[in-house]
Each structure stands twice: as C-alpha cells, then as structure tokens.
C-alpha positions in Angstrom: 103.2 105.6 118.0 106.5 104.1 117.0 106.4 101.6 114.1 108.0 98.4 115.4 109.2 97.7 111.8 111.1 101.0 111.7 112.2 101.5 115.3 113.8 104.9 115.6 114.2 105.2 111.8 112.4 107.9 110.0 110.1 106.4 107.3 111.9 108.4 104.5 115.2 106.9 105.5 114.0 103.3 104.7 116.5 101.8 102.2 116.1 98.3 100.8 117.8 96.6 97.9 117.2 94.0 95.2 120.4 92.4 94.2 120.0 90.1 91.2 122.7 88.4 89.2 123.0 89.1 85.5 122.6 85.5 84.4 119.8 86.2 81.9 117.0 84.7 83.9 114.6 86.1 86.5 112.4 83.7 88.2 109.0 84.3 89.8 110.7 83.9 93.2 113.2 86.7 92.3 110.3 88.9 91.2 108.3 88.2 94.3 111.3 89.3 96.4 111.8 92.4 94.2 108.0 93.2 94.5 108.0 93.0 98.3 111.1 95.2 98.6 109.6 97.7 96.1 106.2 97.8 98.0 108.0 98.2 101.4 110.1 101.1 100.1 107.1 102.8 98.4 104.9 102.3 101.5 107.3 104.2 103.7 108.4 106.7 101.1 111.9 105.2 101.2 114.3 104.1 98.4 114.8 100.9 96.5 118.4 100.2 95.4 119.2 98.0 92.5 122.5 96.3 93.0 123.9 93.9 90.5 125.8 91.0 92.1 128.0 90.0 89.2 131.1 88.7 91.0 130.4 85.2 89.6 131.8 86.0 86.2 131.5 82.5 84.8 127.6 82.8 85.0 127.2 86.3 83.9 126.2 87.3 80.4 126.3 90.7 78.6 122.6 90.2 77.7 121.8 89.4 81.3 122.5 92.9 82.5 120.1 94.5 80.0 117.6 91.7 80.5 117.4 92.4 84.2 116.9 96.2 83.6 114.3 95.7 80.9 112.4 93.1 82.9 112.1 95.2 86.0 111.0 98.2 83.9 108.4 96.0 82.1 107.1 95.0 85.5 107.0 98.6 86.7 109.3 97.9 89.6 111.3 101.1 89.2 114.4 101.7 91.4 115.6 104.9 92.9 119.4 104.1 92.9 121.4 101.8 90.8 122.4 101.3 87.1 120.7 103.9 84.9 119.4 105.8 88.0 122.7 106.9 89.6 123.0 107.6 93.4 125.5 108.5 96.0 126.5 105.0 97.0 127.8 103.6 93.7 129.2 101.9 91.9 126.2 99.6 91.9 127.9 96.7 90.1 129.9 94.5 92.5 132.4 93.8 89.8 133.4 97.5 90.1 133.8 97.4 93.8 136.7 95.0 94.2 139.2 97.5 95.5 136.7 98.6 98.2 136.3 94.9 99.3 140.1 94.5 99.5 140.3 97.6 101.7 137.6 96.4 104.1 139.3 93.0 104.4 142.6 94.7 105.2 140.9 96.7 108.0 139.2 93.6 109.4 142.5 91.7 109.6 144.3 94.7 111.1 141.7 95.0 113.8 141.8 91.2 114.6 138.2 90.8 113.4 139.3 88.3 110.7 142.3 86.1 110.2 144.2 84.0 107.7 143.4 80.4 107.6 146.0 78.0 106.0 144.2 74.7 106.3 144.1 72.6 103.3 140.8 71.1 102.1 142.1 67.6 103.0 142.8 68.7 106.5 139.4 70.3 106.9 137.7 67.2 105.6 139.6 64.9 108.0 138.8 67.0 111.0 135.2 67.3 110.0 134.9 63.6 109.7 136.5 63.0 113.0 134.1 65.4 114.7 131.2 63.7 113.0 132.4 60.3 114.2 132.7 61.7 117.8 129.1 63.1 117.5 130.5 66.7 117.7 129.8 69.8 115.7 131.5 69.4 112.3 131.9 73.0 111.3 135.2 74.8 111.1 137.0 74.2 114.4 139.0 77.5 114.6 142.3 75.7 114.1 144.0 78.8 112.6 142.5 81.4 115.0 145.6 81.7 117.2 148.6 80.7 115.1 152.0 81.8 116.3 154.3 83.8 113.9 156.4 80.6 113.6 153.4 78.5 112.5 152.4 81.1 110.0 156.0 81.3 108.6 156.0 77.5 108.3 152.8 77.5 106.3 154.1 80.3 104.1 157.3 78.3 103.4 155.2 75.3 102.3 153.6 77.6 99.7 150.2 77.6 101.3 147.9 80.4 100.2 145.4 81.3 103.0 141.8 82.1 102.9 140.4 84.9 105.1 137.9 83.9 107.8 135.7 86.1 110.0 136.3 85.7 113.8 132.8 84.8 115.0 131.7 85.9 118.5 131.4 83.2 121.1 127.8 84.0 122.0 124.3 83.4 120.5 123.2 85.6 117.7 119.6 86.7 118.3 117.5 88.8 116.0 113.9 89.7 115.4 112.9 88.5 111.9 110.1 90.7 110.5 108.4 87.7 109.1 109.3 84.9 111.6 109.7 86.6 114.9 112.7 86.2 117.3 115.3 83.7 116.0 118.4 82.4 117.9 121.5 80.8 116.5 123.9 79.2 119.0 127.7 79.8 118.7 128.5 76.1 118.3 126.6 76.1 115.1 128.3 79.1 113.7 131.9 78.4 112.7 134.3 81.0 111.4 133.3 81.3 107.8 135.4 82.2 104.7 135.3 85.8 103.5 138.0 85.6 100.8 139.2 82.7 98.8 142.9 81.7 98.7 143.1 83.4 95.2 142.0 86.7 96.8 138.6 86.6 95.4 135.8 87.9 97.8 132.8 85.7 98.4 129.1 86.5 98.7 129.2 86.4 102.6 131.6 89.3 102.5 130.5 91.5 99.6 126.8 91.4 100.4 127.0 92.7 104.0 129.8 95.2 103.1 127.6 96.6 100.3 124.6 96.7 102.6 126.6 98.6 105.3 128.2 101.1 102.9 124.9 101.7 101.1 123.1 102.2 104.4 120.5 99.5 103.8 118.0 99.6 106.5 115.9 96.5 105.8 116.8 93.2 104.0 113.8 91.3 102.7 115.0 88.1 101.0 114.2 84.4 100.6 114.0 81.9 103.3 116.9 79.9 101.7 119.3 82.6 103.0 118.2 82.5 106.5 121.1 80.3 107.6 123.6 82.9 106.4 122.0 85.7 108.4 123.7 85.2 111.8 127.1 85.2 110.1 126.2 88.4 108.3 125.0 90.1 111.5 128.4 89.2 113.0 130.1 90.9 110.1 127.8 94.0 110.3 128.9 94.3 114.0 132.6 93.9 113.0 132.2 96.5 110.3 130.6 99.0 112.7 133.6 98.5 115.1 136.1 99.4 112.4 134.1 102.4 111.1 132.7 100.9 107.9 129.2 102.0 107.1 126.7 103.7 109.4 127.0 101.2 112.2 123.3 100.2 111.9 122.6 96.5 111.4 119.7 96.0 108.9 116.4 94.5 110.0 115.8 91.2 108.3 112.6 89.6 107.0 112.9 86.1 105.4 110.2 85.5 102.8 108.6 82.0 102.4 109.6 79.6 99.8 107.6 79.5 96.6 106.7 75.9 96.0 106.0 74.1 92.7 104.4 70.8 91.9 105.0 68.0 94.4 105.5 70.5 97.2 109.1 71.1 96.1 110.7 74.5 96.0 110.1 76.1 92.6 113.4 75.8 90.6 114.5 78.0 87.8 114.4 74.8 85.7 110.8 74.2 86.4 108.2 75.1 83.8 106.4 78.3 84.7 109.3 79.6 86.9 110.9 82.1 84.4 109.6 85.6 83.9 110.2 85.4 80.2 107.5 82.8 79.7 104.9 85.2 81.2 106.0 88.0 79.0 105.8 85.9 75.9 102.4 84.5 76.9 101.0 88.0 77.3 100.5 88.3 81.0 100.0 91.8 82.2 102.7 93.1 84.5 100.1 94.2 87.0 98.3 90.8 86.8 101.5 88.8 87.4 102.6 91.1 90.3 99.2 90.8 91.9 99.4 87.0 91.9 103.0 87.0 93.1 102.0 89.3 96.0 99.5 86.6 97.1 102.4 84.2 97.6 102.8 85.0 101.2 100.7 88.2 101.7 97.1 89.3 101.2 95.4 92.7 101.1 92.3 91.2 102.8 90.9 87.8 103.7 88.1 88.1 101.1 90.0 89.9 98.3 92.5 88.6 95.8 92.5 91.3 93.0 94.0 94.7 93.7 96.2 97.3 92.0 99.9 98.0 92.9 98.9 101.4 94.3 96.5 99.6 96.7 99.2 97.1 97.6 101.7 99.9 98.4 99.1 101.6 100.6 98.3 98.4 102.5 101.6 96.6 102.6 102.8 95.5 106.0 105.7 93.1 106.1 104.7 91.9 109.5 101.7 90.3 107.7 103.8 88.2 105.4 103.0 84.5 106.1 106.1 82.5 107.1 104.6 79.3 105.6 105.7 78.2 102.1 103.4 79.4 99.3 102.4 77.2 96.5 102.5 78.5 92.9 99.2 77.8 91.2 99.4 78.4 87.4 95.6 78.4 87.0 95.0 81.0 89.7 97.8 83.1 88.2 95.9 83.1 84.9 92.7 83.9 86.7 94.2 86.9 88.4 95.7 88.1 85.2 92.3 87.7 83.4 90.7 89.8 86.1 93.2 92.6 85.4 92.5 92.2 81.7 88.9 93.0 82.3 89.9 96.1 84.3 91.8 97.7 81.5 90.2 100.6 79.6 89.3 99.5 76.1 91.8 101.8 74.5 94.6 100.5 76.7 93.5 96.9 76.0 93.8 97.5 72.3 97.2 99.0 72.4 98.5 96.1 74.5 97.3 93.6 71.9 99.2 95.2 69.1 102.7 93.8 69.9 101.3 90.3 69.9 99.4 90.7 66.6 102.4 92.4 65.1 104.7 89.7 66.3 102.5 87.1 64.5 102.7 89.1 61.3 98.9 89.9 61.6 99.3 93.6 62.0 102.2 96.0 61.3 104.0 97.4 64.3 102.3 100.7 63.5 98.7 99.9 62.4 96.8 102.1 60.1 93.9 104.2 61.2 91.5 101.7 59.7 93.2 98.8 61.4 93.2 100.6 64.7 89.5 101.3 64.4 88.8 97.7 63.7 90.9 96.5 66.6 89.2 99.0 69.0 85.7 97.9 67.7 86.7 94.3 68.4 87.8 94.9 72.1 84.3 94.5 73.5 84.0 91.2 71.7 87.1 89.6 73.3 88.0 91.4 76.5 85.8 89.2 78.6 86.9 86.1 76.8 90.7 86.4 77.0 93.1 85.4 79.8 96.4 86.4 78.1 97.2 88.9 75.4 98.8 86.3 73.2 95.3 84.8 72.7 94.6 87.9 70.6 96.3 86.2 67.6 93.8 83.3 67.5 90.9 85.5 68.5 91.4 88.4 66.2 93.9 87.4 63.6 91.2 86.6 61.0 90.1 90.3 60.9 93.5 91.5 59.7 95.2 88.7 57.8 95.4 89.2 54.0 93.0 87.1 52.1 95.7 85.2 50.2 97.2 84.2 53.5 93.9 83.3 55.3 93.7 79.6 56.0 91.2 77.4 57.9 92.6 75.2 60.8 92.6 71.6 59.5 91.2 70.3 62.7 88.3 72.7 62.6 87.5 71.9 59.1 87.6 68.1 59.7 85.2 68.4 62.7 82.8 71.1 61.4 83.0 71.4 57.6 81.3 68.1 56.9 77.9 66.7 56.0 75.4 69.4 55.6 78.0 72.2 56.0 78.0 72.8 52.3 74.3 73.6 52.2 74.8 75.8 55.3 77.5 77.8 53.6 75.5 78.2 50.3 72.4 79.4 52.3 74.5 81.7 54.3 76.1 83.4 51.3 72.7 83.8 49.7 71.2 85.3 52.9 74.1 87.7 53.4 74.4 88.8 49.8 72.0 91.7 50.0 71.1 92.2 53.7 71.9 95.4 55.5 75.5 95.0 57.0 74.8 95.5 60.7 75.0 93.0 63.5 71.3 92.9 64.0 70.5 92.5 60.3 73.2 89.8 59.9 71.8 87.8 62.8 68.3 88.1 61.6 69.2 87.0 58.0 71.2 84.0 59.2 68.5 82.8 61.6 65.8 83.1 59.1 67.9 81.2 56.5 69.5 78.5 58.6 67.3 77.9 61.5 63.9 78.7 60.1 64.7 77.8 56.5 66.9 74.7 56.9 65.5 73.7 60.3 68.9 73.5 61.9 69.8 73.8 65.6 72.0 77.0 66.2 75.2 74.9 66.8 74.9 73.1 63.4 73.7 76.3 61.7 76.4 78.7 62.9 79.4 76.5 63.4 80.3 76.1 59.7 79.9 79.8 59.2 82.2 80.6 62.1 84.9 78.2 60.9 84.6 79.6 57.3 85.0 83.2 58.2 87.5 82.9 61.2 89.3 79.7 60.3 88.7 78.4 63.9 86.0 76.7 66.0 86.3 79.4 68.7 86.1 83.1 67.8 84.5 86.3 69.0 80.7 86.5 68.7 79.8 85.4 65.2 77.4 88.2 64.0 79.6 91.0 65.3 82.7 89.3 63.7 80.9 89.3 60.3 80.1 93.0 60.6 83.7 93.8 61.4 85.1 91.6 58.7 82.9 93.2 56.1 80.6 92.0 53.4 83.1 91.5 50.7 85.6 89.4 52.8 82.8 87.5 54.5 81.3 86.4 51.2 84.6 85.6 49.8 85.6 83.3 52.7 82.2 81.5 52.6 82.8 80.8 48.9 86.4 79.8 49.4 85.5 77.4 52.2 82.8 75.8 50.0 85.2 75.4 47.1 88.4 74.3 48.9 87.2 71.9 51.6 87.5 68.4 50.2 84.6 67.0 52.2 82.2 69.5 50.7 83.3 69.1 47.1 
C-alpha cells in the first residue's frame, strides 16, 4: 500500500532539514521542530540535513555556531548531512552559497520568471494606501512587471537600484498540508514578492527554497508562523523546476502548531522557560525534555505520556500531529523529566549527577573511587526524590563537602535548631557514639534515645539531627545518610551544630 505521506517516494529517499540561525539561542519551539524532523527522517530511514541559515550577519555570533552544534548533540538529535558531517549537497552554511544564489537569480531573470522592480518605498506606500482606501488588495500591484526598455532606462538614469521580484502565477496555489489538510491561497492575496534587495543581498524567501531544491529536500516540517510564505515558495519551486534547478520535485509541507506560553500567547524567546540553555543548566535529561516537547502536538497513545525516543521513532506519524496550538506546561515538563530520571539505571544516574556536583565544587570533575562508591550508594536514596539533576547539589552535597566548608542553612537553623534541639543533639551524639554503624543499628539507637528516652515525636526527634548532619531541612533518608556520611563526620557535625548555633548556646 502506498504511504500517502511519501507518494511515489521511496522511504530511504526521505530528506528533511533543520535550518537554525547561529544567534546563540535555541528555543523549545526550535527544538520541537528539530525533533519532529529527526523522528520523521529516522522513521522512514531517510536523512536529516542540518543547514545553517546565517545570511543575517548582524545577528550571528561566532559562539552561536558551536552552541547550535553542541545543543543538538546534547539532545541526541544527530544529523546525517551538514557541518561536521559532510554530504554531497554542501556547503551547508548559507553564507558560503552566495555565488550560487546569484547564479539562480540570473537564470530566473533570463527565463522571465523574475523581474527587476524599480519602485521606491514611498511609491509603494502611496499605492498601498490608495488600494486600502478603495477597499482593494493592498499587496504589490505588479507595477514593474511589464516595463518598456525606455521606462527601465529612465529609472536607471535616475539612479534607482532595483529589487528582484518573483513573477507569481495568476492562479490559486493549492497544496496538501501534512498536518492541516488541503489549503488554498488565492492569487489576489499573493503579490510578486522580493527575492533580492536593491543592494544585491538575497532574502530568506529566495535562499530557503533554492537550498531545499538543490539539496533535494522531500518534506518540510516547520512552524505554523511560516504558513503564509508557503504558497510563494511553492511558486518558486515550480519556477526553479522550469529552469532546471534542483530535482523538479516540490517538497511536501507540514506546518506544526504554535507552542503557547502563559496567557495563551505564542511562546517567545524572551519568555522564561523558552530557551534550551535553561533546561541544560537546571539538569533536565535530554530524553525527558524531548519526550515532553513531542507531546506538544503529538502523542504516542491516548493513555500514555512517557516514552523513549526509539519508541517515538517507531510510532511517529506526521499525519497525527494536531493542528491546534499546544500549551507549554512547565510543571508537566518537570514531571515527564522526573519519570525519565526514575528510568535511568543507577550507574547512569550517578554519572549524570557528577557534572552538577563538580560544577558546584562539591566533587572534582573526576571523582575518586571512594567518592564514586559513595555517590552510587546514595543513588537509591535520591533517584525517586529528584526531578532535575541540579537538585543533586542540595540533596547530596553534604556527603562530599570538606568539613571546614560545611555550613548549615541559616533558615533551617532558625526553624529547627531551637528549643529542645540542643538536648536532641546531645542525646543523638551519645546514642551514636558506640553503636554499630549500619542503617538498622543507627535507626534503632536514635529511636531508643530520642523517641523512647526523651518522649519526642519523630518530627521533633529527627529534624534537628537531619539539619545538623546535612545542613538542610530536606535530605535523603536520615538513617541511610548517617551511614554514608560515616561515624566520625556525623559526630563532628552534631557537636559543631551544638556549639555554633546561637539559639542552642
């Protein structure tokens, strides 16, 4: 049976692209687009092309190129062609393709598919205003479509520098959107648009379709905000085919739904939570973040939210992408990430915490064997409690910090180390002084001393001990933490808390 997404195309010939700009910022919307293209290519055994759209030199940064590559690699969204991967359709940076664009424009002009437009901005504005006043379409009116040689010469003598416009066909543009179904654009709403500025600089509406055609891109999955440009690009694909540029095949389009932020507004790169870097710093897992972003417009099943990327690739069907806008929910994003944290093998979980512990100065970049053993032993205590890897610093830092650098959080001390806490710490130190140093023995000794001996409730009994040994009100399970910390450090911290807390003096 023929796949209606592919038509007569063989699955292995699927070619999609992700074309970011090297501005130093990738948003969750960008990543969602990259993810859907990656999953689409992998589902069909095709190829993902990474193409860098860096013609806007004012916004590009040198760091932006490397940031883009590093971010995609961190996410695991590997590309088959592009910078660092090579390929037969390079170069893959648009800034290195300027001669190619100039050659294509020359061919379009020679074939009558494009023309020079000498209208000044003032003249365009005046005619548009007149059209609006008359209740007519206010797009470009084709004034320069059929200039005589004499008119052109007159403009040249005036010193006017023309733009290049594409000659749009006088018929509806109809296409089957893979997400939205059949879409029709009427010719009166599609004026001849600019391909090249008066200074000779090519614009996005030219370079994007030209690159797609020359790189034989078969499918274009991109944001809904670019839908209005699609009919113009389809017209250009057709013109390119007529002049022998590219394979002659117009890509199939699928326009992905908006990602909405708070207040049902499109998520902007300026909104909190929109930038990829924030999630990397907070310790999200790549697979957790990608899983959540996949849910912004697609689902693997009605009753299932958590899945691996391998499962997504196997199940991905672009026809099942929802055309309605998707709302970004930070809490659900954290919950999905937490689910993936629970799924990690303990050894993997421990290794992923190391960069965060090292970044906080708690562990060296290459921990010792003893430190690794302690970290791995702590994994069962925290893996079910953490939502992000950055939480490992607060959760486990007390196990590794040097004693002279250990400090109790002032807020925790003020709320817990008061009243009878001094007696609790004294009794705890005495009970732990000579008990067997195992979780079970530690628990039995403290319960006997604090609950049975002092008649305290567990919260009042164990809270001061927790703060004294971890420095915080929230920590991994207390008795297991004491065992991991060791007798010497535990007794030292109980004594230090007793001596240095003003309210207990």
